LUMGU-146271 format. One record per residue (C-alpha): residue number from 1; residue in three letters; chain; x, y, z. Coordinates in steps of 0.2 Angstrom, whole numbers. Last residue first. Layout:
// residues N
PT   seq   type   mol      px      py      pz
PT   NUM    ala     A       X       Y       Z
...
END
This chain:
// residues 240
PT   seq   type   mol      px      py      pz
PT   240    unk     A     -97     160      12
PT   239    unk     A    -104     142       5
PT   238    unk     A     -99     132      17
PT   237    unk     A     -93     143      32
PT   236    unk     A    -108     138      44
PT   235    unk     A    -104     119      36
PT   234    unk     A     -87     117      41
PT   233    unk     A     -90     107      58
PT   232    unk     A     -93      89      49
PT   231    unk     A     -82      90      33
PT   230    unk     A     -93     101      17
PT   229    unk     A     -97      89       3
PT   228    unk     A    -114      98       4
PT   227    unk     A    -115     110      17
PT   226    unk     A    -131     121       9
PT   225    unk     A    -140     110      -5
PT   224    unk     A    -146     126     -12
PT   223    unk     A    -127     129     -17
PT   222    unk     A    -131     114     -30
PT   221    unk     A    -114     114     -37
PT   220    unk     A    -108     113     -54
PT   219    unk     A     -99     128     -57
PT   218    unk     A     -86     130     -43
PT   217    unk     A     -77     143     -53
PT   216    unk     A     -88     158     -48
PT   215    unk     A     -72     169     -47
PT   214    unk     A     -77     174     -30
PT   213    unk     A     -83     155     -26
PT   212    unk     A     -66     149     -29
PT   211    unk     A     -55     162     -17
PT   210    unk     A     -68     159      -1
PT   209    unk     A     -68     141      -6
PT   208    unk     A     -49     143      -6
PT   207    unk     A     -47     149      10
PT   206    unk     A     -59     138      19
PT   205    unk     A     -49     122      12
PT   204    unk     A     -33     131      18
PT   203    unk     A     -40     132      36
PT   202    unk     A     -46     113      36
PT   201    unk     A     -29     109      27
PT   200    unk     A     -20     114      42
PT   199    unk     A     -33     109      55
PT   198    unk     A     -31      91      49
PT   197    unk     A     -42      82      37
PT   196    unk     A     -32      75      25
PT   195    unk     A     -44      70       9
PT   194    unk     A     -43      52       4
PT   193    unk     A     -45      44     -15
PT   192    unk     A     -45      26     -17
PT   191    unk     A     -34      15     -29
PT   190    unk     A     -36      -3     -33
PT   189    unk     A     -48      -1     -47
PT   188    unk     A     -41     -13     -59
PT   187    unk     A     -33       4     -72
PT   186    unk     A     -27      13     -57
PT   185    unk     A     -20      -2     -48
PT   184    unk     A     -11      -1     -67
PT   183    unk     A      -5      13     -67
PT   182    unk     A       2      13     -53
PT   181    unk     A      13       0     -56
PT   180    unk     A      18       6     -72
PT   179    unk     A      23      22     -63
PT   178    unk     A      32      13     -52
PT   177    unk     A      30       7     -32
PT   176    unk     A      32      -9     -27
PT   175    unk     A      21     -22     -23
PT   174    unk     A       2     -13     -25
PT   173    unk     A     -15      -7     -19
PT   172    unk     A     -14      14     -21
PT   171    unk     A     -21      26      -7
PT   170    unk     A     -23      41     -18
PT   169    unk     A     -20      59     -10
PT   168    unk     A     -29      76      -6
PT   167    unk     A     -23      89       8
PT   166    unk     A      -6      82       3
PT   165    unk     A       7      95      -4
PT   164    unk     A      -2     112      -2
PT   163    unk     A      13     119       8
PT   162    unk     A      22     117      -7
PT   161    unk     A      14     128     -17
PT   160    unk     A       2     124     -33
PT   159    unk     A      -5     108     -26
PT   158    unk     A     -18     101     -35
PT   157    unk     A     -20      90     -20
PT   156    unk     A     -22      72     -28
PT   155    unk     A     -37      60     -25
PT   154    unk     A     -41      44     -36
PT   153    unk     A     -61      36     -37
PT   152    unk     A     -60      21     -48
PT   151    unk     A     -74      23     -63
PT   150    unk     A     -92      13     -66
PT   149    unk     A     -97      30     -75
PT   148    unk     A    -114      31     -62
PT   147    unk     A    -103      28     -48
PT   146    unk     A     -87      39     -51
PT   145    unk     A    -100      55     -54
PT   144    unk     A    -108      52     -39
PT   143    unk     A     -90      49     -27
PT   142    unk     A     -87      66     -37
PT   141    unk     A    -104      74     -34
PT   140    unk     A    -102      67     -15
PT   139    unk     A     -84      77     -16
PT   138    unk     A     -88      91     -22
PT   137    unk     A     -86      95      -2
PT   136    unk     A     -69      93      -7
PT   135    unk     A     -62     109     -15
PT   134    unk     A     -44     111     -15
PT   133    unk     A     -40      94     -12
PT   132    unk     A     -47      88     -28
PT   131    unk     A     -56      69     -27
PT   130    unk     A     -51      65     -45
PT   129    unk     A     -61      54     -58
PT   128    unk     A     -52      37     -66
PT   127    unk     A     -46      27     -82
PT   126    unk     A     -55      37     -96
PT   125    unk     A     -63      31    -109
PT   124    unk     A     -72      44    -117
PT   123    unk     A     -90      40    -122
PT   122    unk     A     -99      50    -106
PT   121    unk     A     -94      64    -107
PT   120    unk     A    -101      78     -98
PT   119    unk     A     -88      75     -84
PT   118    unk     A     -77      85     -95
PT   117    unk     A     -86     100     -93
PT   116    unk     A     -74     106     -83
PT   115    unk     A     -68     126     -75
PT   114    unk     A     -72     117     -57
PT   113    unk     A     -83     102     -53
PT   112    unk     A     -74      86     -64
PT   111    unk     A     -58      90     -52
PT   110    unk     A     -45      83     -67
PT   109    unk     A     -53      67     -75
PT   108    unk     A     -38      53     -75
PT   107    unk     A     -30      47     -89
PT   106    unk     A     -19      31     -83
PT   105    unk     A      -3      31     -95
PT   104    unk     A       5      18    -109
PT   103    unk     A       9      30    -120
PT   102    unk     A      -3      26    -130
PT   101    unk     A     -15      28    -119
PT   100    unk     A     -10      44    -112
PT    99    unk     A     -12      50    -130
PT    98    unk     A     -30      43    -132
PT    97    unk     A     -36      49    -119
PT    96    unk     A     -31      68    -125
PT    95    unk     A     -40      65    -139
PT    94    unk     A     -54      60    -130
PT    93    unk     A     -53      75    -119
PT    92    unk     A     -51      86    -137
PT    91    unk     A     -33      93    -138
PT    90    unk     A     -28     110    -145
PT    89    unk     A     -35     121    -129
PT    88    unk     A     -14     123    -123
PT    87    unk     A      -3     116    -133
PT    86    unk     A       5      99    -126
PT    85    unk     A      22      96    -121
PT    84    unk     A      33      80    -116
PT    83    unk     A      20      68    -117
PT    82    unk     A      19      57    -105
PT    81    unk     A      28      41    -101
PT    80    unk     A      30      29     -89
PT    79    unk     A      13      35     -79
PT    78    unk     A       1      50     -75
PT    77    unk     A     -11      59     -87
PT    76    unk     A     -22      71     -78
PT    75    unk     A     -35      78     -91
PT    74    unk     A     -41      98     -88
PT    73    unk     A     -56     106     -96
PT    72    unk     A     -65     107    -112
PT    71    unk     A     -52     112    -126
PT    70    unk     A     -41     101    -117
PT    69    unk     A     -29     108    -103
PT    68    unk     A     -18      92    -101
PT    67    unk     A     -10      90     -84
PT    66    unk     A       6      81     -85
PT    65    unk     A      14      66     -75
PT    64    unk     A      29      57     -72
PT    63    unk     A      29      49     -54
PT    62    unk     A      43      54     -40
PT    61    unk     A      44      45     -27
PT    60    unk     A      50      51      -8
PT    59    unk     A      63      48       1
PT    58    unk     A      79      47      -9
PT    57    unk     A      73      60     -22
PT    56    unk     A      73      57     -40
PT    55    unk     A      81      70     -52
PT    54    unk     A      67      77     -60
PT    53    unk     A      60      72     -80
PT    52    unk     A      48      86     -86
PT    51    unk     A      32      88     -94
PT    50    unk     A      22     101     -99
PT    49    unk     A       7     107    -101
PT    48    unk     A       2     113     -86
PT    47    unk     A      14     104     -72
PT    46    unk     A       7      87     -65
PT    45    unk     A      21      79     -55
PT    44    unk     A      16      66     -46
PT    43    unk     A      19      63     -28
PT    42    unk     A      24      47     -17
PT    41    unk     A      27      37      -3
PT    40    unk     A      17      50       8
PT    39    unk     A      19      55      26
PT    38    unk     A      14      72      26
PT    37    unk     A      34      76      30
PT    36    unk     A      38      67      15
PT    35    unk     A      28      74       5
PT    34    unk     A      34      92      10
PT    33    unk     A      50      85       5
PT    32    unk     A      45      82     -12
PT    31    unk     A      38      96     -15
PT    30    unk     A      50     107     -11
PT    29    unk     A      62      97     -19
PT    28    unk     A      51      98     -36
PT    27    unk     A      51     118     -34
PT    26    unk     A      67     118     -33
PT    25    unk     A      71     111     -47
PT    24    unk     A      56     118     -56
PT    23    unk     A      59     137     -50
PT    22    unk     A      71     140     -69
PT    21    unk     A      58     135     -79
PT    20    unk     A      45     145     -71
PT    19    unk     A      56     162     -72
PT    18    unk     A      57     157     -89
PT    17    unk     A      40     155     -91
PT    16    unk     A      33     169     -82
PT    15    unk     A      15     170     -79
PT    14    unk     A      11     154     -72
PT    13    unk     A      25     157     -59
PT    12    unk     A      17     147     -48
PT    11    unk     A      28     131     -51
PT    10    unk     A      32     111     -45
PT     9    unk     A      12     107     -50
PT     8    unk     A       3      92     -39
PT     7    unk     A      -9      80     -44
PT     6    unk     A      -7      63     -41
PT     5    unk     A      -2      63     -20
PT     4    unk     A       4      45     -17
PT     3    unk     A       1      35      -1
PT     2    unk     A       6      16      -5
PT     1    unk     A       0       0       1
END
């Protein structure tokens, strides 16, 4: 059994490519150090529309990945050989999944209820659906979606800053931790999503909930149902 954060980024310099490129090696070291401190066994580096191979960490496995920006939302691709780069918005979700499968990777619906309509595509052969650490109050909807599609759930923090790592993660049943074994476990359904419930994570959730509410990016949660997906003790602030 391994605990892996399947959705993390090595940079927060989104508008400054050259600065971000220089920061990436530092970013991955910080990601793996926080992952180690939080008791994780691995973390996938899923930067937006590009993949870089990083030096292995002695304490925490770094798994190859990329977050592809399709014309309908984001798709996580994790496995031995993700594409080196994709042009944002140039691929459909079906094309992104085909690309992932051609390269022996798993294709995962990322944050299905945030700025995405990928979840509506029943015919696309995704391998899993993500419970995203930034807004776990949508977890009941994600679970329902996964049940309807007969797909496993995985967890990822969607960390853009190192301290966010591990807010959500995936428990993987495997004999050893390799990119190929993780892909096999996802496809076989030997995975489960876990959301961290520490006090620090609760504060982060409230902060991101406020940010996303103001941006209007939680586009599919029924706000007429107070507290949906909200951890006990946080109901009063669920929709502020």
